[in-house]
N, C-alpha and C positions, 0 to 999 in steps of 0.2 A: 409433772405429770409422766407416765409411763407411755412410751412410745411402742407402737404395734405395726408390723409391716408384713405384708403377705409372705405365704411360703415360697412362691416365685421369686421375690426378691431377696429373701433370706438365703435360698440356694444358691444364687449368683453371687451373695456376697460370701458365704462359706466356700465358693468355689466347687460344688458338688451339684449333681443331678436332682430334678425336682422330687422324683420319687425316693430318691436315696434318703432326703432329708424328712420328707414326709412319713416313710416308714420308720426312721430313728425316733420321730416324735410321738408315733405310736407305740412304739416298744418302751419308752422312755418319758411317759406323760409327767412323772415327776420332776424331770429336769427342766420341763420347758413351759412356759407360762403362756396360756393361749385364750383367746377370746372369738367369739363369732360375731361377724358382721353382716347384715343383711345385703344382698347384692342389689346394687342400683338399677340393675334392668330388670329386677324381679325374679331371677333365676335362685339356684341352690345358695343358700348361706356361705359366705367365705371364711374360712380358718385363718386367723391372724395370729402372729406369734410375737412374743415380746423381745424388743431388742437385747434386753439384758440378759436373755436366755442363751443368747448367740455367745461365740468364743470372741476373745479379745481382738482377734484380727479382724472378724467381721466387723465388729463394732466400730473399730479405727476405719476400717474402709468407708461404712456407712456415714461416719462423721466426715471424713474428709469429702466424700461424694458431695454431700449435702453443703459442704462450706465452700466449694467450688464456684466461683463468680460466673455469672452468664455474660459478661461484657467479654468478648475475645481478645480484646486490646489487654487484657489482665491474664492471658493465658500463659502457661511457661513456656520458654523458648524451645523446649523439645517438641512442642505439639506442631509447630511450623517447619520442623526439619525433616527432611527426606533421610531415612534410615540408612539407605543404600550409600549416600553421599557421604553420610558422616563415619560410617564404618570403613569407608575407602579411605578418606583424608585424615581421620585419628583413630586409626586401628587401635593403637596402643591403649587409649582411654578406653575405648568401647570394650575391649577385651578383659581390661580390669574392672569395669563396671560389671560385666558378666559375672565374674568370680564373687564381687562384693554381694552382689543380688542373691546369689545361691547361700550365702552365709546369712543375709537378711530373712532369707524365707525359713532357714532352720531355726532362726531366732523366733520370729512370728509364729512358728508351729509348735515351739516349745510349750509343753503344759507341766512340766517338773517343778519342783520347789526351787526356792532362792533366784529366781529369774535374773536377779540383778546381777549376781556372780556368774550366771551364765552367759550374761552380756559383757561383763568384762573379760571374760575368756574368749569371746568372739573378736571383741575389740582387740584383744592383744592379738590374735592371729591374724587380724587384718592390718596391724601396726597403725591402728588409730585409738584415740581416747574414747572412754565410754560415751562422753557427751557427743563427740563426733559420730558415733555410732547411732545413738538415738535421733541425731538431727537426720542422718542418712534415711533411718528407718521412718522418719515423718514424711520425708521427701518421696521414698518408695510407696508409702500409702496414698499420698495425695496423686501420685503418677497412676497408680491403679484407679483410684476414682475417676479421674480425666479418662483412662482408657475405658471405663465402663460407661461413661457418659456417651464418649463419642461413639462408641461401639453401638448403643442404642439408637443413635440419630441416624448413622450411615450403615449399621449393619455390616462392618468389617471390623477385624481384628486390631487393636491398639496395643496388647500386651508388652512392646517393645518399648513402651513410654518408660515402664519400671526401670529400665537399663539405661535408658537415655538421661533420666532424672539423676542417676548417680554419675555420670559423666561430666567432664569438663566442658562448660559452654563454651562453643567456638569464638574465637576473637574475630571481630571484624576487622578485616584488612584493607588497606588502601582507600583509607577515607581521607587522608590528606586534611584535617579539619584547618589548618594554618592556611590553608588555599580558598579563599573565594572563588565563586563561579566564574565573575569576569576575568580573574586573574588564570583560572585554569583554560579558558576560553583562549586568552590571548596566548598562552604558552602553546596551545595546539595550533593557532592559526600561524604561529613563527615557524613552528616546527616542521608544519606540512606545508608551508610555503615554497613554490618551486624553486626559487632562488635559493633558499637554505639547503633544498635536498640535491638539487642538481649541482651545485659547488661544493657539496661535502663539508659543510662549515662546521666548525668544532661547535660544541655547548656552550662555551664561555661567548659565543658571539651571540647565542640566543638569550644568556643571562645580561648580557649588556643592553641588550634592545630591551628586554623585558624592564631592567632597572630603569631606562629613560620614559618607558611608557608608564610606569608607577608614579614616577616623579611628576609627569605632566598630568596624570588623573587625581594626585593626592591619596594614593592607596599605599598599603603597607608592601614593602618588598620581602618576599618569603626567601630563605636561605639558599645558597647555590644546592647545597644537598639535597634539600626538598624537591627544587626543581628537578633535578637529575633523577630523584627516586620517582617522580610524578612521570618524566618521560620514559622512564623504564618501564613503568606500570601501563601506560597508554600503548606503547610498542607491543606489550604481550597481550593487551585486549585487541588490537586491530590486527595484530599480525605482521610478520615482515613484507607481507605483499602490500601494505597501504604505503609504506614509506618507498618501495620500488617503483609501484606506479606513478609517484610524484616524480621520482629522480630519474627514472629510466624510460617513462613513457608507457602507453597501454598495449604497443607491441611487445616488450619485454616482459611487461605483466603478464600477459596472455601465455608467454612461452613458458615462463618459470612458475607461476603461481596459480594460472587458471585452472580448475577442475576439468578435466578432458572425458570425453564419453568411450567408452571402451568398444570397438568395433567387434561384431559376431563375424569372426572370418571362418570359423569351422562350418558355417552353413554354406560357404561358396563352394562351387565345384572347382576342380583343379584346370587351369586356364580360362575361368569365367572372367577374372580381372586380373590385369598386368598392371604393375606400378612402375613408371617411369621418370627418371631423375637423372642429372648430371652431378658427378662426383669429383672434385679436384685431388688428384693423389697427392699426398704431402712428401712427395719425393721427387727426384731429378732424373730424367734421360738425356741421351744426347741425340740430335736430328742433324742430317747434313743437308745444308741448303742447296740452293741451284748453283751457288757460285762456288760450291766445293766446301766451304767452310762449314765445321761444327759448332753447334750452340746448344746449350742447356735450357730444356723447358720441363715445365711441371704436366704431365700427360692427364687427361681427363677421362673419365669411364662415363660413358651413356648406357645406362643398364636397365632391364626391363626384369623385374622380380613378379613372380606369381605370387599372389596373396595366399593362396590356401597351403601351399607347399613350401613357400621362402626358397624355391630353385631359382637360380639366375638362369632364364630360359635363352636370353639373347643380349649381345651386348657390342659395344664397339669401344676401341680405345683411340682417342684421336688428340691433337693438339688443341684445335677450337672446335669444339661441337656446333653445326649448325644444321639446317632442315636436311640437308643432303645425308650428313652422318645419322641422323635419327631415322631417316628412311634405311639406311644399310643397316643399322642396329635391328630394325624390325625384323627386316629379310632376314637376317641372322637368325631371328627367334622363331620365325615362322617354317623355316626349312631345315632339313637333316644338314648336320655339320660333318666336316672330316672325322672328328673325334666322334664315334658312334656312341660314348658314355654320356653327352651332353644332351639334355631334352630339348625339345622343340615342339611346335604346335601354333594353330590359330588361335587366338584368343577371342572371345565375345566382348569385352569392354576394356577401354584404357584408362587409367587414372594418372594423368598427366601432371607435371610442373607447369607453374604459370609463366616459365622463362619463355622468350619470344622464340627460341629454337623449337620449341614444342607445340608453340599455338601459331605457327605461320600458317599463312591462308593455304598456301600449297598442300599443306599437311591435314588442316581441319575443313577446307573447303569454304571457309566463312574468315570475315575480317577478326583479326586478334581482338578489337574492341567487342565483339559480339560473344559472350561466353557460351550461350546457347540458342542453338536454332532448330526449329522443328520442320523445317521444310526438307522433304524426302529427296527431293531433286538435288539438292546440295552434295557435292562430293569432293573430297580432298584425297590425299593418299590413304589416310587411315582407312575410310570407307572402299575405297577402290581395292584394296588389298584383302577385305574381307571382315573387317572388324566393324560390328553395330553401331558402335557409338562412342564418343570419347567424352570422359569427364575431367575437368580441370580444378585443380586444389586451388585455396584460397590464396591469396597473396601473403606472404610471412606467416603461415600458420603450417610449419612442417608436420605436426601432427596428423594431420588429414591424409598423409601417406606415411604413416609412421613405419610400416613393415620395411620400405626400400630405405628410409633414414637409418634405421636400426642395422639393416644390412651394411651400409656405408661406414657405419661406427665399426662393425666387425672387420670390414676390409682394411681399416686403418689399424685396428688393434692386431689383428693377427697376420697381415700380410704386409702392408706398407712399411711398419716399424722393422722388419725383419731386412728391409732393403738398406744397402750401406749409404745411400743417398738420402735417408730420411731427415728431414729438417724440421719436424713438428708442425702444427698447424698453424695458419697465418691468419686466423680470424681474430677479430679485436677483443672477443671475450676470452680468449685463452692465450695471451701473448706470453704467459709464463712457460707455456709449453713447447715455446720454440727451442731447436738444438741447433747450436751454431755448427756449421760445416762450411768448407771452402771449397764452394761447387765449382768455381771457375779452374781451381788447381786440379779438383777431381776429373774435370773434363779435360784437361791439358793431359793429364797423366793416364788418360783413356779407362778411369776406374768407371765411368757411367756407362750403364746397359744402353743399347740401342732401343728405339721405340719397338723394333720387331721383338727383339730379345725380352722385354719388360712384357708385352703381349702375352707371349708365349709362356712365360713364368707364371703369370696372372692367370690364364687358363689352366694350367697344371694345378695351381691350388685352388681353383674352384672345382676342379674333378676329384681331385685326391683329399683335399681337406675339407673345404666347406660343405659340399653336397652329401658327404658321407660319415658326417659326424652328428651327433645328438644336438639337436637344436631346442632351446630353452621354449622358446615360442611355441613350437610344436608339442611341446611336454605339456605345457599350461593348456593347450588346446584340449588335451587328452587323446593324441593320436597313438594308435596302438604302437606303431613303430616312428618315433619322433625324430627320422632322418628325414631330410629334404628330399632325396632322391626316391626313397620308398614311398612317401607320401605321394610324390607326384605321377609314380606307376601304379600305386594300389588304390588311391582314393578314386571317389566318384569324379568323373571327368567331363568335359565340355567338348564336343569333339564337331569340327568342321574343316571341310577339306580346304586346302591353299590353293589357290590359282596357280596356273603353269609359273614354273620359274621365269621363264624367258618374258612372260607378261610384266611379271613383279619387276625383273630388271629395267624394262622400257619405262616403268614409273619412275627411274632415277634420272631420265633425261628431261632436261629443263626445257620448257616451252616459251617463248617470246612473242608477243605481238610486235609486228613490223608493218610500216607503210610501204606499199608497191605503187612506185610511180613510175611514168615513162622514162624517167632518168635511173632507175633501178631500184633496190631495196634500200631503205633509209634505216640506217642506225645511227647511235649518238654516242662519241667517245669525248670524255672531257669536255664536254658542252659544245662540242662542234658536230655538226652533221654530216655524215659521211654516205655516199650512194655507193653500193655494191652492184656491180653489174650482175645481171641474171646469168650469164654465161659463165661466173665462177662458181655456180651451184652446179654440181653434177646432177642432183636430184633434188626436186622438192617435193614436200608431203603436204598435201591439201586435205584439211578437215571440214566436215560439214559444220556449217553455223548453226 
């Protein structure tokens, strides 16, 4: 029985517009067999065209389309593949298929004589047999049918099916058919166990434990190579951070693998936030003790870095930083210095380290155990000198004050490594970076700088090198002139007058509570009570309670 289809469907099979085919039928009525069917809705009669009147390409597409199974489980592999993923991972196969599809289009559109000979020529050009070419043509037509079917359902274009149908099907990797689910689970449990990762056990230990377990359970033991490949697969899937979390703990995992949020520093004003921390120089200097002897020590830097401009606003170089050194370094930051090229100014907020030298009660006005206190009457050195509030970074999370930590890295690379007494970092994670030096002999020969000489050299480096060179972080911020000192002087700035210097210096004095009895003023030394007569004090300062 002759099959008839609507002109709309025939136009889609031919790959032309509806009116193009309609006018062609009107002009060449002898080439097209048509019939009239009444409309089911009672409207105008519909013109149907015989399938045999269409081209071979259209008839093949129609046949393939109507032979497509409705069960999606029987759909070809390419209907379930993301075209972008395939093109990225199998680009060679994809672009070879593009060239083949072009030749198949030429073959399907050929209407000359001796099409068999023409097919042989195309097969020779593609370096395949004629039978292989015809098989590819069949796959191409079937893919066209699938593309049309899915396009009708979703109103999206699936013409790329014709190319994927000519591609090599991607091979399923990392299936490990010889490993049952219980064996896979056991391998993962051993591999991710704390003892295995912490002690850096070899894979042979894992395989021996797996062998004992399979014997106990009566399960087949996979080969060592299979287990080795499966370990490589799960490491790749889970990432290096998974083993680091087990082996080195949550703290180290956060440092090395946890994604960090980027702080918007550009929106800050100059002097709005100062970051403070202590850095131990990886070099040695000499100090003279009270008994006259020289001793080699590693100096420490207490630094205050402006977050917006990255300038080092104030600092102090000391042996053992404490709360008093912190006070001195802040006074150095807030008031003009002898070197007029160095920046200064009162900041609005402090972002301080969690160390006890920064969080002493004399500085914050609250117990170190209390991170935040909303009582406006509470005052410490920070608020007394004009700072609105202090913020404390979380313990063991250096990225919360990333700018000052990055500055310390620059200090090490650009300044400390230029000193003769540089001995490398002493942190446990970088022991391979140690530099062997005979510091005792260098001290004896007078080769070490004194603390004062070292501090002067560091100040010169800050003024002449660090503050005046292009800073990568400022460049990324989009600063017009990415030089720290230029940003400090020209960017939007926070202004607040500093209190009188005499008042600030008076805050350096330490006060203590003492009991005053009729025997005198009681103090305690080495666990013993000592009474000092009032007559020993020239002047006693009283404060209102």
